[in-house]
Each structure stands twice: as C-alpha cells, then as structure tokens.
C-alpha positions in Angstrom: 16.1 -12.0 19.7 16.9 -8.5 20.8 20.4 -9.2 22.3 22.8 -11.9 23.4 24.4 -11.3 26.8 28.2 -11.3 27.0 28.8 -12.4 30.5 26.5 -15.4 30.3 25.3 -17.4 27.3 21.7 -16.2 27.3 19.3 -14.8 24.6 17.1 -11.9 25.5 13.9 -11.9 23.5 10.6 -9.9 23.3 7.9 -11.2 25.7 6.5 -14.5 24.7 3.7 -16.3 26.5 4.5 -20.0 26.6 2.9 -22.9 28.5 1.5 -20.7 31.3 4.4 -18.3 31.8 6.0 -15.3 30.1 9.4 -16.1 28.6 12.0 -13.3 28.2 15.3 -15.3 28.3 16.4 -18.5 26.8 19.6 -20.4 27.7 22.2 -20.7 24.9 24.6 -23.0 26.9 27.8 -22.3 25.1 29.5 -21.2 21.8 29.0 -24.6 20.2 25.3 -24.4 20.8 25.1 -20.9 19.3 27.2 -21.9 16.3 25.4 -25.2 15.6 22.0 -23.3 15.3 23.6 -20.2 13.8 21.8 -18.0 16.3 22.2 -14.2 15.7 21.0 -11.0 17.1 17.7 -10.0 15.5 16.7 -13.6 14.6 13.2 -15.0 15.1 13.4 -18.4 16.8 11.2 -21.3 17.7 11.2 -21.9 21.5 10.0 -24.7 23.7 10.2 -25.6 27.3 12.7 -28.4 27.8 11.4 -30.7 30.5 8.4 -28.3 30.8 10.6 -25.8 32.7 13.7 -24.4 30.8 13.1 -22.3 27.7 15.2 -23.7 24.8 15.8 -22.5 21.3 15.0 -25.2 18.8 15.7 -23.5 15.5 16.0 -20.1 13.7 13.3 -18.9 11.2 15.7 -18.0 8.3 13.0 -16.5 6.3 12.8 -13.6 8.8 16.5 -13.0 9.1 18.0 -9.6 8.3 20.4 -9.9 5.4 23.0 -7.8 7.2 23.1 -9.9 10.4 26.4 -11.5 11.4 27.3 -14.7 13.2 27.7 -14.2 16.9 30.8 -15.1 18.9 31.3 -14.9 22.6 33.9 -12.3 23.6 37.6 -13.1 23.6 38.0 -10.7 26.6 36.0 -10.5 29.8 33.4 -7.7 29.5 33.8 -6.9 33.2 37.6 -6.8 33.8 39.1 -7.1 30.3 41.2 -10.2 31.0 41.4 -12.8 28.2 38.8 -15.5 28.2 39.7 -19.2 27.8 37.8 -22.3 26.9 37.6 -25.2 29.3 39.5 -28.4 28.6 36.5 -29.9 26.7 36.1 -26.6 24.7 32.5 -26.1 25.8 32.6 -23.3 28.3 34.3 -19.9 28.2 35.9 -18.5 31.4 37.4 -15.2 32.5 41.1 -15.7 33.4 41.3 -12.6 35.6 42.5 -13.3 39.1 41.0 -10.0 40.3 37.8 -9.9 38.1 35.1 -8.0 40.0 32.4 -10.4 38.7 34.2 -13.3 40.4 35.4 -11.5 43.5 33.0 -12.9 46.1 33.5 -16.5 45.0 37.3 -16.1 44.7 37.6 -14.7 48.2 35.3 -17.5 49.6 37.7 -20.0 48.1 40.8 -18.1 49.2 39.8 -18.1 52.9 38.4 -21.6 52.9 39.5 -24.4 55.3 41.8 -26.2 52.8 43.2 -22.9 51.5 44.4 -20.0 53.8 41.9 -21.2 56.5 40.9 -17.7 57.8 38.4 -18.5 60.5 35.6 -15.9 60.9 35.8 -14.5 57.4 32.4 -15.8 56.3 30.3 -14.9 53.3 28.3 -12.2 55.0 31.4 -10.4 56.1 33.0 -10.8 52.7 29.9 -9.3 51.0 29.9 -6.4 53.4 33.6 -5.7 52.7 33.0 -5.8 48.9 29.9 -3.6 49.3 31.9 -1.0 51.2 34.7 -1.1 48.6 37.3 -2.3 51.1 38.4 -5.3 49.0 38.8 -5.7 45.3 41.1 -8.7 45.4 41.9 -11.6 47.8 45.2 -9.9 48.5 43.3 -6.8 49.9 42.3 -9.0 52.9 45.9 -8.5 54.3 45.6 -4.7 54.1 42.5 -4.3 56.1 42.8 -2.0 59.2 41.1 -2.2 62.6 39.0 0.9 61.9 37.8 -0.6 58.6 36.9 -3.9 60.3 35.1 -2.2 63.2 32.8 -0.5 60.7 31.2 -3.9 60.0 29.8 -4.3 63.5 28.2 -2.1 66.1 30.5 -2.2 69.1 32.7 -4.5 67.0 36.2 -4.0 68.6 36.6 -7.5 69.9 35.2 -9.2 66.8 37.3 -7.0 64.5 40.5 -7.7 66.5 39.8 -11.5 66.5 39.3 -11.5 62.8 42.4 -9.4 62.1 44.4 -11.9 64.3 43.2 -14.8 62.2 44.1 -12.9 59.0 47.6 -12.2 60.4 48.1 -15.8 61.4 47.2 -17.1 58.0 50.3 -15.3 56.6 52.3 -18.2 58.0 50.5 -20.9 56.3 52.5 -23.3 54.1 52.8 -22.1 50.5 50.9 -25.3 49.4 47.8 -23.7 50.9 48.5 -20.4 49.1 49.0 -22.2 45.8 45.5 -23.8 46.2 44.0 -20.6 47.4 45.0 -18.7 44.2 42.2 -20.6 42.4 44.3 -21.8 39.4 42.2 -24.1 37.2 43.0 -27.8 37.7 45.0 -27.2 40.9 43.4 -28.7 44.0 44.7 -28.9 47.5 46.6 -32.2 46.8 48.3 -30.8 43.7 49.2 -27.7 45.7 51.1 -29.9 48.1 52.9 -31.7 45.3 53.9 -28.4 43.7 55.0 -26.9 47.0 57.2 -29.9 47.8 58.7 -30.0 44.3 59.5 -26.3 43.7 59.9 -25.2 47.3 58.5 -21.7 46.8 55.8 -19.7 44.9 58.5 -17.8 43.0 60.0 -21.0 41.7 56.6 -22.3 40.7 55.8 -19.0 38.9 59.1 -19.2 36.9 58.6 -22.9 35.9 58.1 -23.7 32.3 55.4 -26.1 31.0 58.1 -28.7 30.5 59.3 -28.4 34.1 55.7 -28.5 35.4 54.8 -31.7 33.5 57.9 -33.4 35.0 56.2 -33.1 38.4 54.4 -36.3 39.4 50.6 -36.1 39.0 50.8 -32.9 36.9 49.7 -33.4 33.3 50.0 -31.0 30.3 46.6 -29.4 30.8 47.3 -28.6 34.4 50.8 -27.4 33.6 49.5 -25.0 30.9 46.9 -23.8 33.2 49.5 -22.9 35.9 51.9 -21.3 33.4 49.1 -19.2 31.8 47.8 -18.1 35.2 51.2 -16.7 36.3 51.5 -14.9 32.9 48.3 -12.8 33.4 48.9 -9.2 34.6 46.1 -9.5 37.2 47.7 -12.6 38.7 51.1 -10.9 38.8 49.6 -7.9 40.5 47.8 -10.0 43.2 51.0 -12.1 43.8 53.0 -8.9 44.3 50.5 -7.5 46.8 50.5 -10.8 48.7 54.3 -10.6 48.8 54.3 -7.1 50.1 51.8 -7.9 52.8 54.1 -10.6 54.3 52.3 -13.8 53.2 54.7 -16.8 53.3 55.9 -17.8 49.8 58.1 -20.7 51.0 57.4 -24.3 51.6 57.7 -25.7 55.1 56.8 -29.1 53.9 59.7 -31.5 53.8 59.8 -35.3 53.6 60.7 -36.5 57.1 62.1 -39.8 55.8 61.3 -41.9 52.8 59.8 -44.9 54.6 56.7 -44.7 52.4 58.4 -43.8 49.2 56.7 -45.4 46.2 53.8 -46.6 48.4 50.1 -45.6 47.8 47.7 -45.6 50.8 44.0 -45.6 51.0 42.3 -44.6 54.3 38.9 -45.9 55.3 36.9 -45.8 58.5 37.7 -43.7 61.7 41.3 -43.7 62.9 41.4 -43.4 66.7 44.7 -41.4 67.0 44.5 -39.3 63.9 42.0 -37.3 61.8 41.9 -38.2 58.1 43.7 -35.0 57.2 46.5 -35.7 59.8 47.0 -39.2 58.5 47.2 -38.0 54.9 49.7 -35.3 56.0 51.9 -37.9 57.7 51.8 -40.2 54.7 52.9 -37.4 52.4 55.7 -36.2 54.7 57.0 -39.8 54.8 57.2 -39.8 51.0 54.0 -41.7 50.3 50.8 -40.9 48.4 47.3 -41.0 49.8 44.6 -42.0 47.2 40.8 -41.8 47.4 40.0 -45.2 45.9 41.3 -48.8 46.0 43.0 -50.2 42.8 45.7 -52.6 41.8 48.2 -49.7 42.3 47.3 -49.5 46.0 50.0 -50.6 48.4 48.1 -50.5 51.7 44.5 -50.0 52.9 44.6 -48.5 56.4 41.3 -49.6 57.9 39.9 -47.9 61.1 36.6 -48.3 62.9 33.5 -48.9 60.7 35.5 -49.3 57.6 33.2 -49.4 54.5 33.3 -50.3 50.9 37.0 -49.5 50.4 37.9 -52.3 52.8 35.4 -54.7 51.1 36.9 -54.0 47.8 40.5 -54.5 49.1 39.5 -57.9 50.4 38.7 -59.2 46.9 40.9 -61.9 45.6 42.2 -60.1 42.5 43.3 -57.1 44.6 45.0 -59.3 47.2 46.8 -61.1 44.3 47.9 -57.7 43.0 49.7 -57.1 46.4 47.2 -54.8 48.1 47.7 -55.2 51.9 45.2 -54.4 54.6 46.3 -52.9 58.0 44.2 -52.2 61.1 44.2 -49.1 63.3 46.9 -50.4 65.6 49.2 -50.9 62.6 48.4 -47.5 61.4 49.5 -46.0 64.7 52.7 -48.0 64.6 53.4 -46.9 61.0 53.1 -43.2 61.9 54.7 -43.2 65.4 57.7 -45.4 64.7 61.0 -43.5 64.5 63.2 -43.7 61.5 65.1 -46.9 61.3 68.4 -45.2 61.0 67.8 -43.3 64.2 66.7 -46.5 66.0 69.9 -48.2 64.9 72.0 -45.3 66.1 70.2 -45.1 69.4 70.3 -48.8 70.1 73.8 -49.6 68.9 75.6 -46.7 70.4 78.9 -48.1 71.7 80.0 -51.7 71.3 79.6 -52.6 75.0 76.0 -51.2 75.2 75.2 -52.9 71.9 76.4 -56.3 73.1 74.7 -56.1 76.5 71.4 -54.9 74.9 71.3 -57.5 72.2 72.2 -60.5 74.4 70.3 -59.5 77.5 67.1 -58.0 76.1 66.7 -59.1 72.4 62.9 -59.1 72.6 63.0 -55.3 73.4 65.4 -54.7 70.6 63.2 -56.4 68.1 60.1 -54.6 69.3 61.7 -51.2 69.0 63.4 -51.8 65.7 60.7 -53.9 64.2 63.4 -55.6 62.1 64.3 -59.3 62.8 66.7 -59.3 59.8 68.7 -56.5 61.4 68.8 -58.2 64.7 70.1 -61.4 63.2 72.7 -59.5 61.2 74.1 -57.6 64.2 74.0 -60.7 66.4 
C-alpha cells in the first residue's frame, strides 16, 4: 500500500493483476475495518475480489511490515474545508460537519433547493454545476446573492430564463421556516421534524439557541437528533451560512400555527387517492389541526383515511387486533368532512347568535342544525 486516502476510505496500491483486471485501489470501508486488520501505509496485503468484482483486503503480511510504520486513523478534521469530522450514530462512518464544505457543495445545494426544502423551481443540477464551475456560489446562501448579469451568463440569449429563475429564488425567501430548517441539511432532521421544530420554537433563532435538553423535550426529537441540531448550530460554517441567509432576507419565522386542536392526540394514516386533496395537502391539514400523520398502521393509529384504490394499509387496519385496539377507518367523504368542517366553537357561535334566532332555528330546522354542527349531544343539551 502506497497511501491511504483521507477523503474516502480507500487504499492506493501498486498495480496488481487480479482475475482478469488490474487493481490499483481497494475499499477500506471505515475506521473499524482499518483498525481490525491493522492496515498501515507501506504494508503488503493479500487482496481478493469480493463477489468477483470488488477488491477487498483480507490480511496484512506482517513479515514485510516496516518497523517504523504507525497505525492509521482517519482525520479528525475534513481535509477539504477543515471542519471537524464526526462519526455516524452507529460509529461506522465519518462525515464532514461543514455546512459550506466545497466537497459537498453540489449535493448540499441540490438538497437546499429541492421540492420539500426551499422548492426553487428551475434550479436544476446542470445549472447548479455551472454556477459552481464559474465560482458564483460557494454556499447554499450564495443563491440569494446572484445577480441578473451572473445568471444571464449561463445561457445564450438568456434574459427571460434568468429573470424567471431569479423570481423563483426571490419567492423562496418567503417559505415557512420549517422548509428552511430541513433545507439546512442537519443530520437526522427530515421535513417532518422540520415542521415539528418550527411549530415548537417559532423561529430559526429560537431553534439555534435551544439547548439539548430543550430540544429533547420536543415531541419526536430524541437525544441523537437533539445533539445533531445543537452541534450543527455551533459550527462556524453553519453560523456564517445562517447569517448570510438572514442578510439576504430569507424568512426565519414560522407561519405554521395550529388552526384548532380538533385532532390533538390523534394519529392519522393516509392510503389511496384522496379526491379533494393531495397527500401533502392532507398531511398539512392534519398537522395544522394538531394531529400527526404517520406512514404505517399500528395500534397507536387513531384513524386510517382511505381514498380510492387503498392498498395494504387499509388491509392491515381491517385486522381484528387493530380494530380491537381502536383503529378506525374513514372513507374519502369522511376525509372531506373532517378537513372542511368549521371549528365547533365557531359553529356554536354562528348558530346560536341571539336567543330568538336560536329558538327558531332549533325548533323549526333541527335537522339542519345537527348536520352543520355534527353534534347530537350539543343539540340535545341546548334544546
């Protein structure tokens, strides 16, 4: 072995002819693999092709090892940007923690502009690569500092396309902070967690200032996720990117607020096609009404909302043990009623405004009252 690469766990060896091909590199997987086999620079190793394809190091020939060789350890800092490296939760893989690391720039920007994140339509991979190649962006935050002249340089006669893309970039500044939280690319923070954090803290600044203890108090946020969030906001590159986003005018406040708590404590599972809503719209409504949307049916499920061509989730919900656990199934018409019904308090106020109107309405048209209110118990109590 002549060298061990720093940015990927790979051994670089002298040319070896093996099973019909010339091998120059062998995968080392991770630090555990290197340590278990005590692989060092300058070692002579036995190689085979795992699965007849991938070069794999089986063992080291210790009789040929240099007496001055030292055990090898992957770097504690990224060799590209200098940010600290951190192990994954299972301790197998090492990752750069830099939010603005050049080696991760293309992938980070692709995530930042994606549909569930800042949703910047038109900023595809080819344009991103061109912007990086021209040196126009070194961070996701740089997207918001692009000028018309810089954008026009990407196309021949590109005035219209450049203006359209800049408009989409400008519009994305108004996205809810939940999307920004997800767009930042913090480990363990998906789009759903971003919404939970936005609703709980209300702003990016409040989230950044939260301690691990405060983060773990948020529903669905465990200690690993909490530490990942806290560590991310402590990194200088992260702080630099957040400040540039702030100066560009990107929204840091949550516009998500619970409309009413009709679904508080309830867990919903969606299956099949809903005629009046997309899956994302239905999920959004459930969350804004204080409920939780889950991806699978379990005994913790409150309702399964079944649309057209409902599949295995509906089949599972129909099992006796889940019905016994209280899992209820509702069809697409009930789904529409759930989402479109006004708050009960508003209905009561509207229907019962004034004693005379109340008496006339209840006695002359009780069936209408019950249909609007959806509450026989309230009708009986008022009557």
